TORKOL-4160 file (C-alpha; in steps of 0.2 Angstrom, whole numbers, padded with zeros to 4 digits, m for minus):
452
<pt num="1" X="0725" Y="0479" Z="0361"/>
<pt num="2" X="0731" Y="0495" Z="0369"/>
<pt num="3" X="0749" Y="0501" Z="0365"/>
<pt num="4" X="0752" Y="0502" Z="0384"/>
<pt num="5" X="0750" Y="0483" Z="0384"/>
<pt num="6" X="0760" Y="0479" Z="0368"/>
<pt num="7" X="0777" Y="0472" Z="0365"/>
<pt num="8" X="0786" Y="0479" Z="0350"/>
<pt num="9" X="0801" Y="0472" Z="0341"/>
<pt num="10" X="0811" Y="0483" Z="0330"/>
<pt num="11" X="0823" Y="0475" Z="0318"/>
<pt num="12" X="0835" Y="0486" Z="0309"/>
<pt num="13" X="0854" Y="0486" Z="0305"/>
<pt num="14" X="0855" Y="0505" Z="0308"/>
<pt num="15" X="0858" Y="0508" Z="0327"/>
<pt num="16" X="0852" Y="0526" Z="0325"/>
<pt num="17" X="0835" Y="0519" Z="0320"/>
<pt num="18" X="0834" Y="0507" Z="0334"/>
<pt num="19" X="0838" Y="0521" Z="0347"/>
<pt num="20" X="0826" Y="0533" Z="0339"/>
<pt num="21" X="0811" Y="0520" Z="0340"/>
<pt num="22" X="0816" Y="0515" Z="0357"/>
<pt num="23" X="0816" Y="0533" Z="0364"/>
<pt num="24" X="0799" Y="0536" Z="0355"/>
<pt num="25" X="0790" Y="0521" Z="0362"/>
<pt num="26" X="0798" Y="0517" Z="0378"/>
<pt num="27" X="0785" Y="0527" Z="0388"/>
<pt num="28" X="0771" Y="0522" Z="0376"/>
<pt num="29" X="0773" Y="0503" Z="0375"/>
<pt num="30" X="0774" Y="0489" Z="0388"/>
<pt num="31" X="0791" Y="0484" Z="0381"/>
<pt num="32" X="0802" Y="0488" Z="0366"/>
<pt num="33" X="0815" Y="0475" Z="0360"/>
<pt num="34" X="0828" Y="0481" Z="0347"/>
<pt num="35" X="0838" Y="0469" Z="0336"/>
<pt num="36" X="0851" Y="0473" Z="0322"/>
<pt num="37" X="0852" Y="0455" Z="0315"/>
<pt num="38" X="0837" Y="0448" Z="0307"/>
<pt num="39" X="0844" Y="0430" Z="0310"/>
<pt num="40" X="0838" Y="0432" Z="0328"/>
<pt num="41" X="0820" Y="0436" Z="0324"/>
<pt num="42" X="0815" Y="0418" Z="0327"/>
<pt num="43" X="0822" Y="0416" Z="0344"/>
<pt num="44" X="0815" Y="0433" Z="0349"/>
<pt num="45" X="0798" Y="0427" Z="0344"/>
<pt num="46" X="0800" Y="0411" Z="0354"/>
<pt num="47" X="0805" Y="0420" Z="0370"/>
<pt num="48" X="0793" Y="0435" Z="0369"/>
<pt num="49" X="0775" Y="0438" Z="0366"/>
<pt num="50" X="0778" Y="0450" Z="0352"/>
<pt num="51" X="0763" Y="0460" Z="0346"/>
<pt num="52" X="0770" Y="0470" Z="0332"/>
<pt num="53" X="0787" Y="0471" Z="0322"/>
<pt num="54" X="0795" Y="0486" Z="0314"/>
<pt num="55" X="0805" Y="0478" Z="0301"/>
<pt num="56" X="0818" Y="0486" Z="0289"/>
<pt num="57" X="0817" Y="0482" Z="0271"/>
<pt num="58" X="0836" Y="0480" Z="0268"/>
<pt num="59" X="0850" Y="0473" Z="0278"/>
<pt num="60" X="0868" Y="0470" Z="0275"/>
<pt num="61" X="0865" Y="0451" Z="0276"/>
<pt num="62" X="0870" Y="0436" Z="0266"/>
<pt num="63" X="0853" Y="0437" Z="0257"/>
<pt num="64" X="0859" Y="0451" Z="0245"/>
<pt num="65" X="0844" Y="0452" Z="0234"/>
<pt num="66" X="0839" Y="0470" Z="0237"/>
<pt num="67" X="0822" Y="0464" Z="0245"/>
<pt num="68" X="0828" Y="0456" Z="0261"/>
<pt num="69" X="0813" Y="0463" Z="0270"/>
<pt num="70" X="0801" Y="0453" Z="0259"/>
<pt num="71" X="0811" Y="0437" Z="0264"/>
<pt num="72" X="0810" Y="0441" Z="0283"/>
<pt num="73" X="0792" Y="0446" Z="0281"/>
<pt num="74" X="0788" Y="0429" Z="0274"/>
<pt num="75" X="0798" Y="0420" Z="0288"/>
<pt num="76" X="0789" Y="0431" Z="0302"/>
<pt num="77" X="0772" Y="0426" Z="0295"/>
<pt num="78" X="0777" Y="0408" Z="0294"/>
<pt num="79" X="0783" Y="0408" Z="0312"/>
<pt num="80" X="0769" Y="0419" Z="0320"/>
<pt num="81" X="0755" Y="0423" Z="0307"/>
<pt num="82" X="0746" Y="0434" Z="0320"/>
<pt num="83" X="0760" Y="0447" Z="0323"/>
<pt num="84" X="0757" Y="0464" Z="0315"/>
<pt num="85" X="0772" Y="0469" Z="0303"/>
<pt num="86" X="0776" Y="0487" Z="0298"/>
<pt num="87" X="0790" Y="0489" Z="0285"/>
<pt num="88" X="0803" Y="0502" Z="0287"/>
<pt num="89" X="0809" Y="0509" Z="0270"/>
<pt num="90" X="0818" Y="0523" Z="0261"/>
<pt num="91" X="0809" Y="0534" Z="0249"/>
<pt num="92" X="0818" Y="0525" Z="0234"/>
<pt num="93" X="0811" Y="0508" Z="0239"/>
<pt num="94" X="0792" Y="0513" Z="0240"/>
<pt num="95" X="0788" Y="0501" Z="0226"/>
<pt num="96" X="0796" Y="0487" Z="0236"/>
<pt num="97" X="0786" Y="0492" Z="0251"/>
<pt num="98" X="0770" Y="0492" Z="0241"/>
<pt num="99" X="0775" Y="0474" Z="0236"/>
<pt num="100" X="0777" Y="0470" Z="0254"/>
<pt num="101" X="0759" Y="0475" Z="0258"/>
<pt num="102" X="0753" Y="0463" Z="0244"/>
<pt num="103" X="0765" Y="0449" Z="0252"/>
<pt num="104" X="0757" Y="0451" Z="0270"/>
<pt num="105" X="0764" Y="0467" Z="0278"/>
<pt num="106" X="0751" Y="0477" Z="0288"/>
<pt num="107" X="0759" Y="0494" Z="0284"/>
<pt num="108" X="0775" Y="0503" Z="0280"/>
<pt num="109" X="0783" Y="0519" Z="0285"/>
<pt num="110" X="0796" Y="0530" Z="0275"/>
<pt num="111" X="0812" Y="0536" Z="0283"/>
<pt num="112" X="0813" Y="0549" Z="0290"/>
<pt num="113" X="0796" Y="0547" Z="0298"/>
<pt num="114" X="0786" Y="0559" Z="0308"/>
<pt num="115" X="0785" Y="0552" Z="0326"/>
<pt num="116" X="0766" Y="0556" Z="0328"/>
<pt num="117" X="0762" Y="0547" Z="0312"/>
<pt num="118" X="0772" Y="0532" Z="0316"/>
<pt num="119" X="0764" Y="0531" Z="0334"/>
<pt num="120" X="0747" Y="0533" Z="0325"/>
<pt num="121" X="0750" Y="0518" Z="0313"/>
<pt num="122" X="0756" Y="0507" Z="0327"/>
<pt num="123" X="0740" Y="0511" Z="0338"/>
<pt num="124" X="0728" Y="0508" Z="0323"/>
<pt num="125" X="0736" Y="0491" Z="0320"/>
<pt num="126" X="0735" Y="0486" Z="0338"/>
<pt num="127" X="0717" Y="0491" Z="0339"/>
<pt num="128" X="0712" Y="0481" Z="0324"/>
<pt num="129" X="0703" Y="0465" Z="0330"/>
<pt num="130" X="0714" Y="0451" Z="0326"/>
<pt num="131" X="0705" Y="0439" Z="0314"/>
<pt num="132" X="0689" Y="0449" Z="0313"/>
<pt num="133" X="0686" Y="0459" Z="0297"/>
<pt num="134" X="0670" Y="0469" Z="0301"/>
<pt num="135" X="0665" Y="0487" Z="0304"/>
<pt num="136" X="0658" Y="0492" Z="0321"/>
<pt num="137" X="0648" Y="0506" Z="0327"/>
<pt num="138" X="0660" Y="0518" Z="0335"/>
<pt num="139" X="0648" Y="0524" Z="0348"/>
<pt num="140" X="0643" Y="0507" Z="0354"/>
<pt num="141" X="0658" Y="0496" Z="0352"/>
<pt num="142" X="0657" Y="0481" Z="0365"/>
<pt num="143" X="0671" Y="0469" Z="0368"/>
<pt num="144" X="0662" Y="0452" Z="0365"/>
<pt num="145" X="0668" Y="0452" Z="0347"/>
<pt num="146" X="0686" Y="0450" Z="0354"/>
<pt num="147" X="0682" Y="0433" Z="0359"/>
<pt num="148" X="0674" Y="0428" Z="0342"/>
<pt num="149" X="0689" Y="0425" Z="0330"/>
<pt num="150" X="0686" Y="0420" Z="0312"/>
<pt num="151" X="0693" Y="0424" Z="0295"/>
<pt num="152" X="0683" Y="0410" Z="0286"/>
<pt num="153" X="0668" Y="0415" Z="0274"/>
<pt num="154" X="0655" Y="0406" Z="0286"/>
<pt num="155" X="0661" Y="0417" Z="0301"/>
<pt num="156" X="0661" Y="0433" Z="0290"/>
<pt num="157" X="0643" Y="0429" Z="0286"/>
<pt num="158" X="0640" Y="0428" Z="0305"/>
<pt num="159" X="0648" Y="0445" Z="0308"/>
<pt num="160" X="0638" Y="0453" Z="0295"/>
<pt num="161" X="0622" Y="0446" Z="0302"/>
<pt num="162" X="0626" Y="0452" Z="0319"/>
<pt num="163" X="0629" Y="0470" Z="0313"/>
<pt num="164" X="0613" Y="0470" Z="0304"/>
<pt num="165" X="0601" Y="0463" Z="0317"/>
<pt num="166" X="0610" Y="0469" Z="0333"/>
<pt num="167" X="0602" Y="0487" Z="0332"/>
<pt num="168" X="0585" Y="0480" Z="0330"/>
<pt num="169" X="0574" Y="0472" Z="0344"/>
<pt num="170" X="0570" Y="0456" Z="0334"/>
<pt num="171" X="0570" Y="0440" Z="0343"/>
<pt num="172" X="0584" Y="0429" Z="0338"/>
<pt num="173" X="0587" Y="0410" Z="0338"/>
<pt num="174" X="0605" Y="0404" Z="0337"/>
<pt num="175" X="0607" Y="0386" Z="0331"/>
<pt num="176" X="0623" Y="0376" Z="0331"/>
<pt num="177" X="0632" Y="0361" Z="0338"/>
<pt num="178" X="0639" Y="0361" Z="0356"/>
<pt num="179" X="0655" Y="0371" Z="0358"/>
<pt num="180" X="0652" Y="0382" Z="0342"/>
<pt num="181" X="0651" Y="0399" Z="0352"/>
<pt num="182" X="0632" Y="0402" Z="0353"/>
<pt num="183" X="0633" Y="0411" Z="0370"/>
<pt num="184" X="0647" Y="0422" Z="0363"/>
<pt num="185" X="0637" Y="0427" Z="0348"/>
<pt num="186" X="0622" Y="0431" Z="0360"/>
<pt num="187" X="0633" Y="0442" Z="0371"/>
<pt num="188" X="0640" Y="0451" Z="0355"/>
<pt num="189" X="0623" Y="0455" Z="0349"/>
<pt num="190" X="0618" Y="0462" Z="0366"/>
<pt num="191" X="0634" Y="0473" Z="0366"/>
<pt num="192" X="0631" Y="0479" Z="0348"/>
<pt num="193" X="0612" Y="0483" Z="0352"/>
<pt num="194" X="0604" Y="0499" Z="0358"/>
<pt num="195" X="0601" Y="0489" Z="0375"/>
<pt num="196" X="0620" Y="0488" Z="0378"/>
<pt num="197" X="0620" Y="0498" Z="0394"/>
<pt num="198" X="0606" Y="0487" Z="0401"/>
<pt num="199" X="0608" Y="0469" Z="0409"/>
<pt num="200" X="0612" Y="0454" Z="0399"/>
<pt num="201" X="0604" Y="0439" Z="0408"/>
<pt num="202" X="0608" Y="0421" Z="0403"/>
<pt num="203" X="0598" Y="0406" Z="0409"/>
<pt num="204" X="0601" Y="0388" Z="0405"/>
<pt num="205" X="0583" Y="0383" Z="0403"/>
<pt num="206" X="0586" Y="0365" Z="0398"/>
<pt num="207" X="0591" Y="0361" Z="0415"/>
<pt num="208" X="0576" Y="0367" Z="0425"/>
<pt num="209" X="0562" Y="0357" Z="0432"/>
<pt num="210" X="0544" Y="0363" Z="0429"/>
<pt num="211" X="0543" Y="0372" Z="0446"/>
<pt num="212" X="0561" Y="0379" Z="0445"/>
<pt num="213" X="0557" Y="0385" Z="0427"/>
<pt num="214" X="0543" Y="0396" Z="0433"/>
<pt num="215" X="0552" Y="0402" Z="0449"/>
<pt num="216" X="0568" Y="0406" Z="0439"/>
<pt num="217" X="0560" Y="0415" Z="0425"/>
<pt num="218" X="0545" Y="0423" Z="0432"/>
<pt num="219" X="0550" Y="0425" Z="0451"/>
<pt num="220" X="0539" Y="0420" Z="0466"/>
<pt num="221" X="0531" Y="0427" Z="0482"/>
<pt num="222" X="0537" Y="0422" Z="0499"/>
<pt num="223" X="0528" Y="0406" Z="0504"/>
<pt num="224" X="0523" Y="0401" Z="0486"/>
<pt num="225" X="0531" Y="0384" Z="0488"/>
<pt num="226" X="0541" Y="0375" Z="0502"/>
<pt num="227" X="0558" Y="0384" Z="0500"/>
<pt num="228" X="0551" Y="0401" Z="0495"/>
<pt num="229" X="0558" Y="0410" Z="0510"/>
<pt num="230" X="0557" Y="0427" Z="0503"/>
<pt num="231" X="0550" Y="0437" Z="0488"/>
<pt num="232" X="0561" Y="0435" Z="0472"/>
<pt num="233" X="0560" Y="0443" Z="0455"/>
<pt num="234" X="0563" Y="0431" Z="0440"/>
<pt num="235" X="0575" Y="0433" Z="0426"/>
<pt num="236" X="0563" Y="0442" Z="0415"/>
<pt num="237" X="0562" Y="0456" Z="0427"/>
<pt num="238" X="0581" Y="0455" Z="0430"/>
<pt num="239" X="0583" Y="0458" Z="0412"/>
<pt num="240" X="0572" Y="0473" Z="0411"/>
<pt num="241" X="0577" Y="0485" Z="0398"/>
<pt num="242" X="0591" Y="0473" Z="0392"/>
<pt num="243" X="0593" Y="0456" Z="0384"/>
<pt num="244" X="0587" Y="0439" Z="0391"/>
<pt num="245" X="0597" Y="0424" Z="0383"/>
<pt num="246" X="0588" Y="0407" Z="0385"/>
<pt num="247" X="0601" Y="0393" Z="0381"/>
<pt num="248" X="0596" Y="0375" Z="0377"/>
<pt num="249" X="0578" Y="0381" Z="0373"/>
<pt num="250" X="0575" Y="0365" Z="0363"/>
<pt num="251" X="0576" Y="0355" Z="0379"/>
<pt num="252" X="0561" Y="0362" Z="0388"/>
<pt num="253" X="0545" Y="0353" Z="0390"/>
<pt num="254" X="0528" Y="0356" Z="0381"/>
<pt num="255" X="0521" Y="0363" Z="0397"/>
<pt num="256" X="0536" Y="0375" Z="0400"/>
<pt num="257" X="0534" Y="0380" Z="0381"/>
<pt num="258" X="0516" Y="0385" Z="0384"/>
<pt num="259" X="0520" Y="0396" Z="0399"/>
<pt num="260" X="0534" Y="0404" Z="0390"/>
<pt num="261" X="0523" Y="0408" Z="0375"/>
<pt num="262" X="0510" Y="0416" Z="0386"/>
<pt num="263" X="0523" Y="0428" Z="0393"/>
<pt num="264" X="0530" Y="0432" Z="0376"/>
<pt num="265" X="0513" Y="0436" Z="0369"/>
<pt num="266" X="0507" Y="0446" Z="0383"/>
<pt num="267" X="0524" Y="0454" Z="0387"/>
<pt num="268" X="0520" Y="0452" Z="0406"/>
<pt num="269" X="0525" Y="0440" Z="0419"/>
<pt num="270" X="0516" Y="0434" Z="0435"/>
<pt num="271" X="0526" Y="0428" Z="0450"/>
<pt num="272" X="0522" Y="0412" Z="0458"/>
<pt num="273" X="0510" Y="0415" Z="0472"/>
<pt num="274" X="0503" Y="0431" Z="0466"/>
<pt num="275" X="0490" Y="0436" Z="0453"/>
<pt num="276" X="0498" Y="0453" Z="0449"/>
<pt num="277" X="0506" Y="0454" Z="0431"/>
<pt num="278" X="0522" Y="0464" Z="0429"/>
<pt num="279" X="0525" Y="0472" Z="0412"/>
<pt num="280" X="0542" Y="0467" Z="0404"/>
<pt num="281" X="0553" Y="0475" Z="0391"/>
<pt num="282" X="0566" Y="0463" Z="0385"/>
<pt num="283" X="0575" Y="0458" Z="0370"/>
<pt num="284" X="0574" Y="0439" Z="0368"/>
<pt num="285" X="0589" Y="0428" Z="0361"/>
<pt num="286" X="0587" Y="0409" Z="0362"/>
<pt num="287" X="0599" Y="0395" Z="0357"/>
<pt num="288" X="0599" Y="0377" Z="0354"/>
<pt num="289" X="0609" Y="0363" Z="0347"/>
<pt num="290" X="0594" Y="0355" Z="0339"/>
<pt num="291" X="0592" Y="0357" Z="0320"/>
<pt num="292" X="0577" Y="0368" Z="0315"/>
<pt num="293" X="0569" Y="0353" Z="0308"/>
<pt num="294" X="0567" Y="0345" Z="0325"/>
<pt num="295" X="0560" Y="0361" Z="0333"/>
<pt num="296" X="0547" Y="0361" Z="0319"/>
<pt num="297" X="0541" Y="0344" Z="0325"/>
<pt num="298" X="0526" Y="0348" Z="0335"/>
<pt num="299" X="0526" Y="0332" Z="0345"/>
<pt num="300" X="0542" Y="0340" Z="0354"/>
<pt num="301" X="0541" Y="0358" Z="0351"/>
<pt num="302" X="0526" Y="0370" Z="0348"/>
<pt num="303" X="0527" Y="0378" Z="0331"/>
<pt num="304" X="0519" Y="0394" Z="0337"/>
<pt num="305" X="0533" Y="0396" Z="0349"/>
<pt num="306" X="0546" Y="0393" Z="0336"/>
<pt num="307" X="0539" Y="0407" Z="0326"/>
<pt num="308" X="0539" Y="0418" Z="0341"/>
<pt num="309" X="0557" Y="0416" Z="0346"/>
<pt num="310" X="0564" Y="0415" Z="0328"/>
<pt num="311" X="0561" Y="0432" Z="0319"/>
<pt num="312" X="0579" Y="0430" Z="0313"/>
<pt num="313" X="0590" Y="0414" Z="0315"/>
<pt num="314" X="0609" Y="0413" Z="0315"/>
<pt num="315" X="0617" Y="0396" Z="0312"/>
<pt num="316" X="0634" Y="0394" Z="0319"/>
<pt num="317" X="0646" Y="0383" Z="0308"/>
<pt num="318" X="0655" Y="0369" Z="0316"/>
<pt num="319" X="0674" Y="0370" Z="0317"/>
<pt num="320" X="0676" Y="0357" Z="0304"/>
<pt num="321" X="0668" Y="0368" Z="0291"/>
<pt num="322" X="0679" Y="0383" Z="0295"/>
<pt num="323" X="0696" Y="0376" Z="0291"/>
<pt num="324" X="0704" Y="0393" Z="0289"/>
<pt num="325" X="0701" Y="0397" Z="0307"/>
<pt num="326" X="0708" Y="0382" Z="0316"/>
<pt num="327" X="0726" Y="0388" Z="0317"/>
<pt num="328" X="0721" Y="0406" Z="0320"/>
<pt num="329" X="0710" Y="0400" Z="0335"/>
<pt num="330" X="0724" Y="0388" Z="0341"/>
<pt num="331" X="0737" Y="0402" Z="0342"/>
<pt num="332" X="0725" Y="0414" Z="0350"/>
<pt num="333" X="0722" Y="0401" Z="0364"/>
<pt num="334" X="0740" Y="0397" Z="0366"/>
<pt num="335" X="0743" Y="0416" Z="0369"/>
<pt num="336" X="0729" Y="0417" Z="0381"/>
<pt num="337" X="0735" Y="0402" Z="0392"/>
<pt num="338" X="0753" Y="0406" Z="0390"/>
<pt num="339" X="0749" Y="0422" Z="0399"/>
<pt num="340" X="0737" Y="0415" Z="0411"/>
<pt num="341" X="0749" Y="0402" Z="0417"/>
<pt num="342" X="0765" Y="0413" Z="0416"/>
<pt num="343" X="0773" Y="0403" Z="0403"/>
<pt num="344" X="0784" Y="0409" Z="0389"/>
<pt num="345" X="0775" Y="0413" Z="0372"/>
<pt num="346" X="0770" Y="0396" Z="0364"/>
<pt num="347" X="0770" Y="0393" Z="0346"/>
<pt num="348" X="0767" Y="0377" Z="0335"/>
<pt num="349" X="0779" Y="0367" Z="0324"/>
<pt num="350" X="0774" Y="0360" Z="0307"/>
<pt num="351" X="0769" Y="0343" Z="0314"/>
<pt num="352" X="0757" Y="0352" Z="0327"/>
<pt num="353" X="0749" Y="0363" Z="0314"/>
<pt num="354" X="0746" Y="0348" Z="0303"/>
<pt num="355" X="0738" Y="0338" Z="0317"/>
<pt num="356" X="0727" Y="0353" Z="0321"/>
<pt num="357" X="0721" Y="0354" Z="0303"/>
<pt num="358" X="0718" Y="0336" Z="0301"/>
<pt num="359" X="0707" Y="0333" Z="0317"/>
<pt num="360" X="0688" Y="0335" Z="0314"/>
<pt num="361" X="0683" Y="0343" Z="0331"/>
<pt num="362" X="0667" Y="0335" Z="0336"/>
<pt num="363" X="0668" Y="0346" Z="0352"/>
<pt num="364" X="0671" Y="0361" Z="0341"/>
<pt num="365" X="0680" Y="0377" Z="0347"/>
<pt num="366" X="0677" Y="0372" Z="0365"/>
<pt num="367" X="0687" Y="0356" Z="0362"/>
<pt num="368" X="0701" Y="0365" Z="0353"/>
<pt num="369" X="0702" Y="0378" Z="0367"/>
<pt num="370" X="0703" Y="0365" Z="0381"/>
<pt num="371" X="0716" Y="0355" Z="0371"/>
<pt num="372" X="0727" Y="0370" Z="0369"/>
<pt num="373" X="0725" Y="0374" Z="0387"/>
<pt num="374" X="0731" Y="0357" Z="0392"/>
<pt num="375" X="0745" Y="0357" Z="0380"/>
<pt num="376" X="0752" Y="0374" Z="0386"/>
<pt num="377" X="0751" Y="0368" Z="0404"/>
<pt num="378" X="0760" Y="0351" Z="0401"/>
<pt num="379" X="0773" Y="0358" Z="0388"/>
<pt num="380" X="0791" Y="0358" Z="0392"/>
<pt num="381" X="0796" Y="0368" Z="0377"/>
<pt num="382" X="0790" Y="0384" Z="0370"/>
<pt num="383" X="0786" Y="0376" Z="0353"/>
<pt num="384" X="0772" Y="0363" Z="0353"/>
<pt num="385" X="0774" Y="0347" Z="0343"/>
<pt num="386" X="0761" Y="0335" Z="0337"/>
<pt num="387" X="0763" Y="0324" Z="0352"/>
<pt num="388" X="0759" Y="0338" Z="0364"/>
<pt num="389" X="0742" Y="0340" Z="0357"/>
<pt num="390" X="0730" Y="0327" Z="0365"/>
<pt num="391" X="0711" Y="0328" Z="0360"/>
<pt num="392" X="0698" Y="0324" Z="0372"/>
<pt num="393" X="0694" Y="0305" Z="0374"/>
<pt num="394" X="0676" Y="0310" Z="0377"/>
<pt num="395" X="0675" Y="0318" Z="0360"/>
<pt num="396" X="0686" Y="0306" Z="0351"/>
<pt num="397" X="0674" Y="0292" Z="0355"/>
<pt num="398" X="0662" Y="0300" Z="0342"/>
<pt num="399" X="0662" Y="0290" Z="0326"/>
<pt num="400" X="0670" Y="0302" Z="0314"/>
<pt num="401" X="0661" Y="0292" Z="0300"/>
<pt num="402" X="0645" Y="0299" Z="0307"/>
<pt num="403" X="0650" Y="0317" Z="0303"/>
<pt num="404" X="0639" Y="0324" Z="0290"/>
<pt num="405" X="0651" Y="0329" Z="0275"/>
<pt num="406" X="0637" Y="0332" Z="0263"/>
<pt num="407" X="0639" Y="0351" Z="0264"/>
<pt num="408" X="0658" Y="0351" Z="0266"/>
<pt num="409" X="0666" Y="0358" Z="0250"/>
<pt num="410" X="0675" Y="0346" Z="0239"/>
<pt num="411" X="0691" Y="0357" Z="0240"/>
<pt num="412" X="0691" Y="0355" Z="0259"/>
<pt num="413" X="0689" Y="0336" Z="0259"/>
<pt num="414" X="0703" Y="0335" Z="0246"/>
<pt num="415" X="0714" Y="0346" Z="0257"/>
<pt num="416" X="0711" Y="0336" Z="0273"/>
<pt num="417" X="0715" Y="0320" Z="0263"/>
<pt num="418" X="0731" Y="0326" Z="0257"/>
<pt num="419" X="0736" Y="0332" Z="0275"/>
<pt num="420" X="0732" Y="0315" Z="0282"/>
<pt num="421" X="0742" Y="0306" Z="0270"/>
<pt num="422" X="0757" Y="0317" Z="0271"/>
<pt num="423" X="0756" Y="0316" Z="0290"/>
<pt num="424" X="0755" Y="0297" Z="0289"/>
<pt num="425" X="0771" Y="0297" Z="0279"/>
<pt num="426" X="0780" Y="0309" Z="0290"/>
<pt num="427" X="0781" Y="0322" Z="0276"/>
<pt num="428" X="0788" Y="0311" Z="0263"/>
<pt num="429" X="0781" Y="0318" Z="0247"/>
<pt num="430" X="0786" Y="0304" Z="0236"/>
<pt num="431" X="0777" Y="0291" Z="0247"/>
<pt num="432" X="0762" Y="0302" Z="0249"/>
<pt num="433" X="0760" Y="0305" Z="0231"/>
<pt num="434" X="0761" Y="0287" Z="0227"/>
<pt num="435" X="0747" Y="0283" Z="0240"/>
<pt num="436" X="0736" Y="0297" Z="0233"/>
<pt num="437" X="0739" Y="0291" Z="0215"/>
<pt num="438" X="0747" Y="0307" Z="0210"/>
<pt num="439" X="0764" Y="0312" Z="0203"/>
<pt num="440" X="0775" Y="0322" Z="0214"/>
<pt num="441" X="0772" Y="0337" Z="0202"/>
<pt num="442" X="0753" Y="0336" Z="0204"/>
<pt num="443" X="0755" Y="0334" Z="0223"/>
<pt num="444" X="0766" Y="0350" Z="0224"/>
<pt num="445" X="0753" Y="0359" Z="0214"/>
<pt num="446" X="0740" Y="0355" Z="0226"/>
<pt num="447" X="0751" Y="0359" Z="0241"/>
<pt num="448" X="0753" Y="0376" Z="0233"/>
<pt num="449" X="0734" Y="0378" Z="0229"/>
<pt num="450" X="0729" Y="0374" Z="0247"/>
<pt num="451" X="0744" Y="0384" Z="0255"/>
<pt num="452" X="0750" Y="0368" Z="0264"/>
């Protein structure tokens, strides 16, 4: 995010500090909000889409422990985990500031600071991609990664794979359930590749009939068939020099597979109605929601074509296997749709967060996105509650007992079970512990273990 678009909140009981920061940033940032009393932070976060907070380490407050900043840092991260926090400290409190970094602060500045240094720190934090821990090539940074959020281990593996394979010309097969973001990954690979300045062409080949398949991909000559009123080049030629993304590749017929294989082997296409081949230079990315085992079944899919399109494969994890990312994504979508529909910044209360974590998302990230959009549109208050979150009846009809849990870590299953029981008893720890067959102390240990 650019500083010009950012809203900065400065919280310090020294009016001189507030004035100094406001004067420094008022022409740099979209909005600078100043506040002397940290007790007002929560209401300010509810009313404003704050991107970054400058937070003093010490206040003349009732919390007279000498580390008030740590206390308010914890509260900020509880209320709005995605917001960036820079701690303001005196030189004598540097040890405390270092502790704040370990407790979740993003950086700290020492009074008196150099204006250029403070501005640089703020810009660097805003430029960091929220939820994506990866290194990009500075000369070829695209923006597709901005739409792929994830802090979980499975997503970090995806980011590492993209960084390794994007600069090559290897054909890539992206596997994964519907709604997991296969198209976003394809776009990210293109934007990280040496072909980034050339076209990125997407085709949903699973929806094409045999005639349309050839015409759409290879092009046609005027008069080649009834509706061919003019010459038209196909998507292979449209993607010349760039990337061709064939979505739903697992749904094409054996006849279509044979024609596609011929083109990929010869690196040439021939338009319908002509005999003149055209050389093609494209990078091919394919995607399907079918497991690789089904593609290997030669009664449905040619094995030689599988090898041709699958130099490297990327398997997108379903959302139920990336628990750590659910709240991150929900808050991202809430921010997106609050802005889109001109609503106040939206956050989630504890009941809503529990409901988000408990659901299994058969429709994956796409289902979560549409559910948050619906909630933002319909909500009367800026803080969403559990009852505001309504998941799709289309997806809810899926029998959750059919969800394959074989590869889900035991810790994830235990965490989800604990969350379900606590929600069932409306947060009553004694009743929840009894149903789970645990003592209250044992349940509290698990709550701490899973950061619930």
